[in-house]
N, C-alpha and C positions, 0 to 999 in steps of 0.2 A: 359908236360911242354914245350918241344921244339916246339910242334905243336901250343900251345897257344901263345908262343912268336912270332912265325912266323905269325900267324893271326893278332896279335896286330901290328906288324911292317908293315904288308900289309895294314891294315886299316889306320895307320898313314900316310903311303906313299900315299895311295889313296886320303885321305883328303887333304894332302899337294898338290897333283896334282891339285885338284879342286881349291884350294886357288890360286895356281900359274896361272892356266888358267883364273880364274876370274880376277885377277889383271892384267894379260897380256891383257885381253880384254879392259882394260881402258888405255892402252898405245896407243895413237893415235898421229902419227907424226904431223898432222895438229894442234892438240890441243897443243902439246909441242911447236911448232913453234909460235903459238899465245902467249903462256905464256912467251917464251923467248923474243919475241918482246916487250912485256909489261915490263918484268923485266929488260930489257936492259936500261930502262929509270930511273931505281933506282940506286943510287950511291952504288958502292961496289959489284954489281953483275958481275960475271965472264962470260961474253958472249962467249968468245972463248972456254972456257971449255964446256959450254952448247951446242954449235954448234958441237963440236967434239963428244960429247956423243950422240947427236941426230943423227949424221951421222952414227954412229955404229948401233943405233936402227933401222934406216931406212933400212940399209943393211941386217939386220938379223931377223927382227921381223916376217915377213911373213913365213920365213922358220921354225922358232921355233914354230910358231902357228901350222903349218902343222905337224911338228914332234910330238907335244903334242897330236894331234888327232890320231896319228898312233900307230902301235904296239910297237914301240920303244920309247914310251913317257917318260919312266923313265929316259932314257939316255939324253933326252932333258931338263930335269928339271934343271940341272946345268946351261945350257945356258939361261934358263928362268930366273933364279936367277940373272944372270949377267945383263940381260936387265932391270930387275926391280931395281937393284942397280943403274944402270945408270939413270933410270927415277928418282929415289930418289935424286941422286946427282944433277940433273938439277933443280928439283923443290924445294928441301929442302935447296938449296943455296939461296932461297928467303931472302933478307935482313930483311923482316918482322919477320923472325925466328932467328935473331941474338941474341936474349935474351937466346936462347938455353935451356930454362927451362919452363916447363908447370906443372901445378898442375892438377892431375886427381884423381878420386875416383877409387880405385882398389878393385875388388872383386875376391876372389878365389872361382871358381865355380866347379872345378874338372871335372868329366865326363859330367856334364850338360852344360859346357861352349859353346859347338857348337849347342845345341838345345835351348838355353835359349833365352827368350825375355827379354826386359828391366825390367820386373817386378821382376826378381830375384836379381836385383841390386837396391833395395829400391825405386822402382817406382811402381805406381799403377798397378794392374793386369787388369784393364779395364779403358778406357778413361773417364768414367763417375765418377770414384773414385778420392779421394784425398789422400794425404799422410797419413791422419788419419786412412784410411782403410788398410794401409800396416803394417804388423808386424814390430816393431822397434828393434827386436832382432832376433838372430838365423843366423847371417851372419859371414863371415870371410872377413872383409872389412878394408880398411885403406885409409886415406888421404895422398897422397904422391906427391913428386916432381920428375918428369922425366927430365933428362938432357942428354947432349951429343946426341942430337936427330939426328944429321947428320951422326953420325958414325954407324957402323954396329950393335953395341950393345949399347943400351941406358942404362943409370944408374938410379937407384931409391934411393930416400931418403924419409924415413917415416917422415911425419909431425905429424900425429896423428893416433894411432891405438887403438880402443876400446879393453878393456881387457875381456869383458864378452859377446862378440858376438853382440854388439850393431850395429845398422845400421848407415850408413852415407848417407845423402840425401841433395839435393838442395844447393849445394855449391855455394857461391857467394863471389868473391874477391873484396876487396876495390880497388879504383882507384890507391892508392899509392902502391899496391901490397905488403903490409906488414902484412896484416891480412885478415881473411876470416870468413864468417858466414856459418853455416851449421845446418841441423837438425839431431838430434840423440836422443837416449833414455834418458828420464829423470825419473821422479817418476813412481812407479808401480801403475797401476790402474786395476780394475776388470771389465770385460765386461760380464754381465749376459747373453747376447744373445749367445755369443760364450762359455759361462761358463768357462772362463779362465782369469787368470791374466797376464798382460803383461806390459812392460814399455811403457810409453806414449812418444809422440814426443815433444821435446823441441828445442829451438834455442840456439846454442853454438857459441862461437867465439874463434879462436885460431890464434896465430901469424904464419907467414910464417916459422919461425924458430921452430915451434912446442911448443912454450912457451905461457904462459898466457891463458891457456884454462879456459873458464868460461861459465856459463849458462847465457844467455841473458834474456830469457823469464821466469824469476824467480818471478812468481806471486802466491799469496796465494789462487789459484783457482785449486784444484786438478782435476777438471773435464775439464779444458781447455788444449788443445794441440795446437801445433804451427808448421808451415811449411813455405816453400817458402820465406826465408828471403832475404832482399835486403837493402843494404846501401843507404842512401840518402845523397845528397851533404852537408846538414847542420849538419850531424852527427847523425841524427835520423835514425831509422830502420823501415822498412816496412816488415810485414809478414802476413800470413793468420792464422786465428784461428777460433774456433767454438763457439764464444760468442753467436751467434744467436740461438743456440739450435734448428736448423732446419735440416731436413734430406732430402735425395733425394726422391721425391714423388713417382716415379714409383716402388721403392723398399720398399715402406712403411717405409721410414726413416731408413732403416738398414744401409745406408751409410751416414756419417755425413758431413754436409756442412761447408766449411771454407771460410770466407770472409776476406777482407783486414782490418788490423788494423795498426795504427801508434804508434810507441814506442819511447819515449825519454829517453835515458840512463841517462841523467842528473838528472831528477827528478823521474825516474822509472814510468812515467805515460803512459797510453795506451788509445787510442781512436779509436773506430771502425769507419771506413770511407766508407765502402760499406755495403749496407743493401739489399743484393741480395737473390733471391729465391734459387739459386744454386751456384755452386762453382766458386771461383776466383783462377786463376793459373798464374804462370810465370811472376810475377811482375818484371819490370826492369825500369831503369831510361833512359829517352831519352836524346839526346844531348842538348836539350833546357832546361833540368831540370824537365820536366814533367815525369809522369810515364805511362807505358803501361802494360796492363795485359789482360788475357782472362777472359771473363765473360760468364758463361753458364746460360741460362734462359729457363724456361719451359712455361711460362705463355701464353697460347693460341697460341703457336707456334708448329711447327713440331720439337720436342725436340731433335731428333737425329742430327739436322743440325743447332742448335741455339747457337753455341759458337761464341762469337763476341769479336773481339779485341777492347778494350777500351783504352782511354787515359784521364788523368786528371792531375791536379796539385797534388803535394805530400800531401796536406792537404785534398784532396778529392773534392775540388771545380773544376768547369768547366769540369765535367766528360761527355765525349761524345764518340760515336762510332767512331772507327778509320777504321775498316775493317770488312766486313761480315754481317752487319745489313741488313735484308731484302733479304738474298740470301741463297741458299742451299749449295753452295760451298764456302770455304772449309768446309767439314763436321766438322772438328775440327782443331784447330791450337794451338800449344804450343811452348814454348822455344823461343819466339820472341826476337830478338836483333837488335837494330838499327845499320845501317852501318855507319861507320865513314866517314865524308866528302862526304856524298851522299844524301843530302837533307832529304826527308821524308822516304827514302827506309829502309825497314827492312827485315830480313830473319827470317823464321819460319819453324817449322815442321808441315806439313799438314798430318793429320791422320784421322781415322774413329771414329765411336762411339763404336760399338762392334768391335771385331776382335783384331788385333795386337795393343797392348797398347803403347802409348807414344813414338812411333817412326813412321817414314814414309818418305814422300817426303820432300826434302830440296828446298824451294822456296823463291825467292826474290820478295817482293811486293813494290809497290810505290803507296800510297794512293792518291797522287796528279794526278795520271793517271786514277784511278778509285777505287771504294770502294766496289763493289759488284761482286759476282761470280769471274770470272777470269779477269775482266776488269783492275785490278791493278797489274796483274802478269807481272814482268819483265822477269823472266826466271826460269826454273827449273834447278837445278844442280844435275847431270851432263848431262843434255839434252838441250843444248842451242838452238838447231834447231828444237826441238819438241814443237809444240804448246800445251799449257796446256789447256785441255778441262775441263769445269766445270761439271764433272760427278756427278750426284745425286746418291750416293751410301752409304749405312750404313758402310759396311766393306771396306772402300775406299782403304786402302793400303794393304789388304791381298794379298799375292803373288807378291807384288811389291818389286823389288830389284834394287839398294841397299836400305837398311833401314838406316835412319839417326836419330840421337837424339842429343840434347844439342849442337847446333852450337855456335861457337864463331868467329865473324868476325874480321879478322886481318886488313882488309881494305874493300873497296867496291867490291873487286874481289877475295879475298883469305880468306879461312875459315878453322879453325880447327873444327873437328866434330867427334863425336862418330859414327861409322858405322859398319854395318854387311853387307858384299857384297853379300852373297848368303845364302841359307837356312841352310847350314852346316858350315857357317863361324863363326869366332870369333868376339866378339865386341871389336874393336880396335879403335885407334885414327888415323884419316886421315887428310891430307891436301887436300882440294878440291878447285876448282876455277871455274870461269865463263866460262872457255875455255874447260871444260869437263875433266880436269885432275883429277884423283883420286889416291892419293899417300899415301901409308902406312907410318905412323910415328912410331907407337908402338902397338904391341899386344903380347900376350903370351899364349901358350897352357894352357888350364885349367883355364884361367882367363878372366875377362871382365874389360874393362876400360871405364869410363864414365866422362863426363863433363870436357873436356880439357879447361884450362884457362892459358894463357901465364903469366909468372911472369915478368911483365913489367908495369911500371907506365903509367897511361893514364890521360889525362886531366880530371879534375873534372868538371862536368856540373855546370852551374850557379845555384845559390840558388834562389828559388822562395819563397818569403815571404808568410807566412800564410795569408789567406784572410778571415778566419772565425772570428766570434765573439763568443768567448768562453762563454758558458752558455746561449746563445740565443737559444730559442726553435722554432724560426720561420725563414723563408727565403722568398725571393721575387722572383716571376716568371714574366718575361716580354716577351711577344710574339709580334713581330713587325707586322706580317701580316699572319694570319691563312691561307689565301687563297694561299699563296706561298707554293710550294712543291708538292710532289706526293699525299699527304693525301687527299686534297680537290680538286683534279683536276676536272675542268669543273663545279664546284659548284658556282653558281652566288654569287656575293658579297651581303651581307645582309641576307643570308639564316641562317647563324650561329648566334644564339642569346645568347647562354650561353655555358660555359664549365662545364661538370660534373667532379668533382675532387674526386677520390677515391684511396684507398690504399689496399694493399694485406696483409694478415696474412698467413705466410707460414707453411708448414707441420712440425709436431713435429717428434722427434726421435723415431724410432722403434714403430710407431703408424700408423694406417690406413691413407693412404694419396694418394692412386693411383688415376687414372683418373676418377674412378667411385665413389670416396669418397664424392664428393659434389652433385652428382645426375647422371642422365642418359644423356649422351652426353652434359655434362656440363664442367666446368673448373677444374683446379687442386687446386686452392687456395680459401680462403675466400676473399670476396670483401667487404670492409668497405667503405661506402659512407661518404665522408667528407663534401660534399655539392656542391654548384654551384657558379660560378662567371659570371658576365656579360661580353659580348664581345662587343667592340665598333663597330660602323657602318663601320669603315675602316678595320675591322679584327684584330685590336690590342687588347691587354689585359694586365693588370698588377694586380697582386694579391699576397697575402701572403699564404704560405703553412707551415705546420709543418716541421721543419728540421729533418734530420736523419730518414726520412720516405719515403719509396718507393711510388712515386706519379704517377698515370696514369690519363690521360685526355680523355674525349670524347666530341667532339663538338656536341651541341644539336640544333635542329631546333626549330621552334616556338612552336611545340606541346611537346617539351621535349624529342624527339627521338634522339638517337645517330646516327649521319651521318657517323661516322668513329670510328673504334676501334683502340686504340693505341697498344694494345697487347704487352706492355713492360712497363717500368717505368723509371723515373729519381729520383735521391735522392739529395736534396739540403742540403748543409752543413749549420751549424748555421750562420745566418746573411748573407748568400750568396745571390747574385742576379743572378739567372739563366736566361739566355736570349737565345732565338732562333729566327730565321728568320720567320719560318712558321710551317706548319704541315708536318712532315716527309720530310723536305727539304734536299737536297743534302748537306752533310757536307762540300763540297768544295764551296758551295754558301756563298758569303759574304753578310753582312747586306746591305739592300737597303738604299741608301742615301735619306731618306725622313722622314719628321716629321709626327708622328702618334698621334692620340688622346690620347692613353693610356700613352705615354711618358710625357704628360703634367698634369698627375693626380697622386694623391697619390695611393699607392697600395690598392686594395679592400680587405676587409676581406671576407673569404668564407662564403656564406649564408648557414648556417647549415641545414641539413635535418629536417623536422618537427619531433619533439620529440627526436632529438639528433642523434649523430653519432652511427652507429651500422653496424654489418654485415647483409647482405641481406639474409633472410631466407624465404622459401616458407610458412612456417607455420604462421609467423607473418606478412608477407607482402601481400601474394597472397590469402591465404585461407580466410581472412576476406572479400576480394573482391568477391570471389565466394559465400560466405555466404550471402553477401548483395544483389547481383544481379542474381545469377544463380540457387541456390538450390531450389528456388520456383518451377522451372520446372525440373531441373536436380537432381532429388531426388532418382534416381535409379529405379524408377517405369517405367512401359510401355517401357522397353528396352531402356530407355534414359541413356545417360552417367551420371554417379554418381559423382557429385562434392561436396558432403557433407563433405568429409574428416573424416568420422567416423571410417573408417577401415584403417589398415596399412598392407602392404604386405612385406614379407621378401625377401630381395634381396640377392641372392647367385650367385657369378660369376661362379664357378664350384664346383664339389662335395667336394673336399678336401680343399676348400678355407676357411681360418680361420676367415675372417671378414664377419659377417652377420649383415646387417643393414636393418631397416624397413622404408618404405616410404608410405606416405598416397596414397590411391588409387586415390584421387582427383588430386594429382600431376601426377601420372602415366597416368591418363585419359586426362589431359590437355596439358602436354608438347608436345605430338605428333603434335599439331597444331601450334607449334612454330618453325620457321626456324632460326637456329643459327649454328655456326661453330663447337661447341663441344670443346673437350680438345686440338685438334690440327687442324691446317689449313695451307693454303699456306704461305710460308715464305715471298713471295713477299708482298709489301704493297698492301692492299686490295683496290679495287675500292671503292670510296665513295658509301654509301647506300648498300653495299654488304649484310649486315645483318640488314639493317634498318627494323624497326618494320612493315613497310608496306608490306614486303615480306612474313610475317607470315599470315597464313589462319585465325587465331584467330582474328587478328587486322582487316583484310579485312572484316570479317563478322560483327564485332562490329561497324566498321566505317560506314558500309552500313545500320546500324540500325537493327541488328539481333533481331527479335521479339520485336521491340520497346525498347530494352534495351538502356538506356542512361547513360553511365558512367560519373561521375564527372570528371573534368579535372585532379584532384589529383589522382583519382583511375586509370584513363587511363595512366597517366604518370608513376604510380607505376608498372602497367602491362608492359609497354614498357621498364621500367628500368630493370625489370626481364629478358626481352629478351636481353637487352644490356649487362647484366651481365652473359649471357650465360645460362640462365634458371636453376639456382641452386635449389636444394631442401634443403640441410642441412644448408649450410652457416656457418658451425662449423667444428671443428676437435674433434675427439675422441682421447684422450691421453691415450696410453696403460699403461704406468707405469713409474717407476723411470729410470733415466739414471745413469749408473755405480753404481747401487744399492742405492746410497746415496741421489740422488737429485730428488725431485718432479719437473717435467719439467715445468709446467705452472708458478709457482712462481719463479723458477730458471731463466727461460727466462726473465721474468720481471726484476728480480734483476740484472742480468748481463747486460741487455740492458740499464737499468737505470744507472748503475755504469760506463759503458764504452761507452754508446751512448747517455746518457741524454734523453732517450725516453723510455716509458713503455706503453704497451697496455693491458688493461683489458677487452677484448672483451666479456668475460663471464658476467661481471657486466653490460656492455652496454646492452646485451640482456635481462638480468634479469630486468633491469630498464624499458626497453621497454615493456616487458611482463606485468609488473606492471601497466604501462600506459594503455595498452589494457584492463587489468582486471578492472581498475577503470572506464573505459568507459561503462562497462556493456555489456550485450548480444547484438549481432548485429541483427537488425530487417531486416528480409528478405523482399525485395521489391517484391510484387506480381505483376507479369506482367499481364496486362489486355489483354487477348487474344481477338483480334478483330475478328468478324465473317469473315470467308473466303468469299471473293467476288466471286460470281459465274461468270464464263466465258462462253460465248457462243462459245464453241470450234468449232462447225460446221461453224460458221461465220468466226472465226479466221483462220481456215484451208482451207477456201473456195478458197483462192488464189493459193494453191499448185498444182503441176502437177507432172506427173510421169516421169520416166527416159527417156522414148521414146520421150516425149514432150520436155524435157530439151535438149536432143540431137538434135532434129529437130530445136528448137529455135536457138541454137548455130550455127548449120550448115547454116541455112538460113541467119543469120545476119552477120556471120563472113566474113571479107574481104579476109581472107586466112585461110587455115587449121590450121596454127600456125605461130608464129613469132619467129625467132631466132636472138638474138642480141649478136654479138661478143664483149667481153670486152677486150680480149687479145688473142693472138694466142693459140688455144686449149682450151680457156675458154669462154664459151658462156652462155646465159640465155634464156630459152624457155618460151614463153608466149602463152596463149590461150585466145580466145575472150569470153568475158562475155556479153551476150546480155542485152538490157534494159528490164525493167519490174517493177513490184511492188510486195510487200509482206507485211505481218502484222508484225510489229516490236514491241516486248515487251519492256515495260519501266522497267529499272533496279531499283527495290525497295529494293534490298538486300535479297529477298526471292529466293529460288531455282526456283520457277515457277513464271514468270511474270503474273500479273493479269490485267494490263492495256495495251491495244494494240492500235496501230495507224498505218495507212497505210504509208509505206515508199516507195517512188518511185525512181527508177533509170532511169533517163530520157535519158541517153545516154550510149551506149555500150563502152567497154574499154578492153584493153589487160591487163591480170593479169599474174604475174609470176606463172608458174606451181608449183614451189617449193619455199620454203623459201630461202632467200639469203644465200649462203654457205660461209664458211670461205675463201675458195679459191677465190670466186667471190668478196667478200668484200675487200680482201687484194690487189686486182688489183688496186683499187682506193684509198684504205686506208691501205697502207702496214705496218704501225706501229702497227696495232691492233693485239691483241692476246686474244682470247676467254678464254684462260687458262684452268682450270680444275674444275671439280666438286669435292668437298671435300669428303673424306671418313669419316665414323664414326669410333668409337673406338680410339685407340692410336697407337704408334709405327709406324707411317707412314714412308715409305721409298720412296715414290713418292709424287708429288704434289697432286695426286688424280686421278680421272678418266678423261682421255683426252676429252676435249670439243673443241679442236682446230684442229682436223683432217680436211683436206681440204674439204671433202664432208659433214661434219657436218654443221648444220645451225649456222650462226654467233650468238653469244650471248654477253651479257655485252656491248651492244651498246645502247646509249640513243636515245630518239626520235630525239634530235637535230643532233646526229651523223648519224642516219638513213636518215634524210632529207639532210644532207650534202652529203651523198653517192648519193642520188637521183640527187642532183644538179651536182655533178661531172659526173654522168652517162649521164645526159642530155647534159652537155657541150661536153662530149666525142663523143656522138652518134648523137647529133642534134635532139633527140627525147624529148618529154615532159614526163619526168619520175617523179613520186611522190609516196606517200603512198596512199593506198585506204582509203576512209572514212569508218567509222564503218558501215554505211548502205551498201556501196558497198561490204565491206568484208562479212557481214552476208548474203547478197543476193547471193554472189558468193559461199559461204560456203554451203548454203542450196541447191542450184541447184534444186529448186522446192520442197524440203522437208519442211513440216510444223512441223516435229518432232524435238526432242531435237538435234539430230545429223543428218547429211546428210544420214547416213546408217541405222538409226533406233532411238530408244529412249535411254535414259541414262543407261538403264539396259541391253542393247543389247551387246552381245559378240563382242568386237571390235578388237580381236586378229589379224585379217587380214587387218584391216582398219586404225588403228591409234596407235601411241605410246604414251600411257598414264600410269598413276600409277596403275599398275596391279599386278598380282601374282609375276612377276619378281622383283618388288621393294623389296621383302623380302631379296634379296641378298645384299641390302645395309647394312644389319647387318653382319659385318665381324668380324673376331677375329684372334688371333695369334700374334706372335712377328712381323711378317711382314703381315699386314692384307689384303691379297689379296684373301683369301679363305672365302666364305660365311660360316656363323655359321651352324653347324649340327643342324638338327631339334630337336634333343634330348638334346642339350646343356642346362644346368641348366638355364643360364641367357638369352637364346634366346628370351623369351617372353618379356623381358625388352628392348632389343635392336632392335627387329623387330617392330618398332613403327611407321614408316612412313605410314600415312593413304593410303589405296589402295583399288582398286576393286578386289575382289577375284573371280569374274566370268570371268575374261579375262586373257590371257597370251600372250602378244605380243612379248615376248622373248628379250626385249630391256631394259637395266638397266637405261641408261640415253639417251640423244639425239643420234640419229643415222644418217646415210647418208640420205640426203633429198630424198624423193621419194621412200623410202623402202617399203611403204605399198600401198594399192590400192588407186586409184584416185577416186574422186567423179565424178558424171556424166558429169561435165564440164572440167574434166581433171586436177583438182587441188589436190595436195597431201598435207597431214599433216595439214589439216585445224583445226582439233580439238586437235592435239597432236604434239609431238616432241618439239617445242617451241611455246610459245604464241607470238602474233604479234602486233607490233605497228600499229596504224591507224593514219590518218591525223586529226582525230576529237578531239575537246576539250571535256572535261567532262562537261556535262550539269546539274549535280546535284549542282546547284548554292547555295542551302541552306545547303550544307554539307561543313563545314569549312575545313575538312581534305583533300578535293579534289580540293580546289581552285587552278586554274592554272594547273591542271593535264591534261594529255592526255589519250585517251582511248586505252586499250589493249584488243584484242579479242582472242578467242580461249584458249586452254589449252596447257599443256606441258607434258613431261615425268613424271613430279612431281605431276601432278594433276589428281584427279579422274574424271570420265566422268561427274559427276554432277557439277564439277567446270570447265567444258570445253565445254559446250553446245554452240550452235550457238548464243544464246542470252546472254551468260554470259560475264560480263565485269570486267576488273580490271582497276585501275587508278594509274598512276605514274607521278611524275614530269618530265618535258621534259628533264631534265639533269640526271635523274636516269638511271642506266644501269643494270637492273635486271639480275640475274643469269640464268633465264629461259625464257627470252624474246628476240626475234629476229624480223624479218620483211620480207615481200615480197613486191614487187613494182608493180605498174601499169603504163601503158602507154596510154595516151589519143591520139586518132586518129579519124579523120572524118570517119563516117560509109559509 
């Protein structure tokens, strides 16, 4: 017993020593001086006392720190306590603490107090969860008032202590400091997933005196739970609830989503005001009367990093992003509070996705300074001189100390906050400031304190009257100019003809809903097309949309292809007029003072899809197209791809995976020829045309006239719509069963949404109705393609012009003015050129077939210098420093990076348009005095061939190119990745590998390169040119001459192939065509210089 007591005392003393050392670390005389200087401006602050105590600290701090590190550290502990008391005396004398009373939530944690994270104090155990996922009982908690804060021993008064172990969470004080809201246990519900009954979360109110305890969220809905309450200036209350009956997709709905709802105590009415795919958290009222909260969204984004701070009016109108839209950092942000008398500044807790939950770094933001990444950071507390780096990291704050949670700003410089200073520390209440002072206010061994709120009246923000029209089922959208903003950067005016309007239907609870639920490399949600609306010539638009419905828009070109993906949504309230300046415009941008066409017109009604609104499914939308145009040839015979859709294949992600779904083999055979982003992609706003249908091999083949197949405009638009919707297969959700035993989810979602949102979707009926329409049309007649006789080619005549390597080398050497030309762009950065001699060859006419059948002589009348390699990122940025080639997106989900880097200095530049490439040439010409431009397609092909009449300069299209070019080969299989952090290629024996290893590739070569690599990494052709068939395709100067093809009018010619293309799509004669303002993901360029021979 004596030994046990001695060990316990030693452990306590050891822990206390660490506490003291950590707190001493935050005593900084310079920080104290800054605070004293600031506090001296406040009436009532005793400056003389502060200076006296500071003098003592300066004289003794270093000595005590050294003693604490030495063998006699226990003896120094008393002196350490003296220093800390003096620090407290200086800083807690702050007049902002004159109220001397704070409300906290107190938890008795016992032996776990020093190892606990915030989840043991009624907070979620992961940042992707809400309070509804937290047990609401099994605690020793109380709501209490702490007073006598400046004295050595604070005093506690209990306001409310549950009698049956109920939890207390999300405390929110009224501005009058006379009452507060909080979440605690209400009625008992049964959860069949966990096979247990437990109390559900409800909203309570209690007076500061502990009287008048009552349930606020007293609704006749046993399946609804409530959290995150917040008083509004007009007396109403905001909270989150699970009306939407949707669950977190990646956990198959095991975690329940809670969105914001507005409650009026006067008439007991409740109205849902957010209609979001994932959770809303931390609602609070801004100084101007608007509300601020965190919104998490999955839709086509990198979901670890897609928590966005939103702001809106209390009635849900004028909802906009405030911080974090289109950026990776902060990974997540919670507990935001606006600073008093500091403009738009707010403080928040920056945390991760996985890892430490609901605590992290304490950071001040100013949206007027910037709204993305760290551009709006004012400072981190307590590190005023440390720059905040926008680190892209899942577990962003693991190992970061101190850990903070639930801040309350006393002013723009001083904050009360819950903090844990080190790994073995207690969760206590601290006063922190912008000068890096960290001062303990209250803590107790074996306990944890959370959510400090001063008991002090504060000004009530102004009341913003409701702007909704109750009962109205529509709203109006006004866009001033689509061409303003990032979304349509460099797209010429007049290109956008319509907007596609669609909505999402979200995942159900405890039902299959993960990233592969809609298809392979598809999205998370059902996409229901509502229709299209016209865009005026000046880029303006005005139209009506259904209210209380998540709305997403896609600008369409003349052929009906999406130029940009919104990858998010807005929700208009009943009768609201939603207005924006442009497409993904900066929220700091103000409306342009100009009159536009749409503002002079009545709002347009959405032009409904043919045969009605419905979810997009492969079976109903795409299979009929295949039946009509394709199965006449693609019938599974003669080793041809089978598009008949007669068979289905079972999809199993891995062996013990419980969800087994079946997909038609026609889908599995077709989708590999579609280029799309999949469930996740870059958080940054995409370049226009990034996933435009013209990037997909399927559309490229069809637009060139694949075997004389001529799709109707309607069918082509449907095919492109499939691409624009991320190539789904199912377009539906499988609903696993009842929620809380009693409720059938499908009708219950409809019932609750109708009752509290005045909107109800019956997507099953929509699909049944459309299936009936298709049935009534009868069997589809397959169009028989008339195979024209293959035109015979006199290959001996065609190839007569060719010459061998020795001849090519001699021609070049004899004609070249010099062995090579080196042009310096900047110190240490130059560009090498080789001379391409004049000559002629037989050029094949592009008819859409793999092998040209019509040939004509093409003459190169004059020699020229040609870049040995494609222009690299480093070279391009010398003259165009703002450009970023960004990344190539990964497959799968759970991305923790933007993708595979394509912006390394020596990689070829990509995502440059023809116009941008020509601008680079102009700048290079101006800088060097040389005549720099792009090669014509004839010059490019002549230089590529270097005397070869074969498909490739090194052989034919079936030759092993492993040493010669970087194209889509064996290595491409490693695009199929898996895991929680998908950086590891799938094992060959993984159950689902055959589904995810879908990118078409040549299996006869292995160049060892996954995406584009350093220019010049492979062998050069006989004229010293590298990467002519691979790495990236290349712009040429030439216009597309297929004048009878409406899809290519005004397009430019791209030659060669890329890392993504098979050899058959990268021959010397193969062509692609893109608009001059497009910036494809796998197209770059090389330059030529004209010079007298």
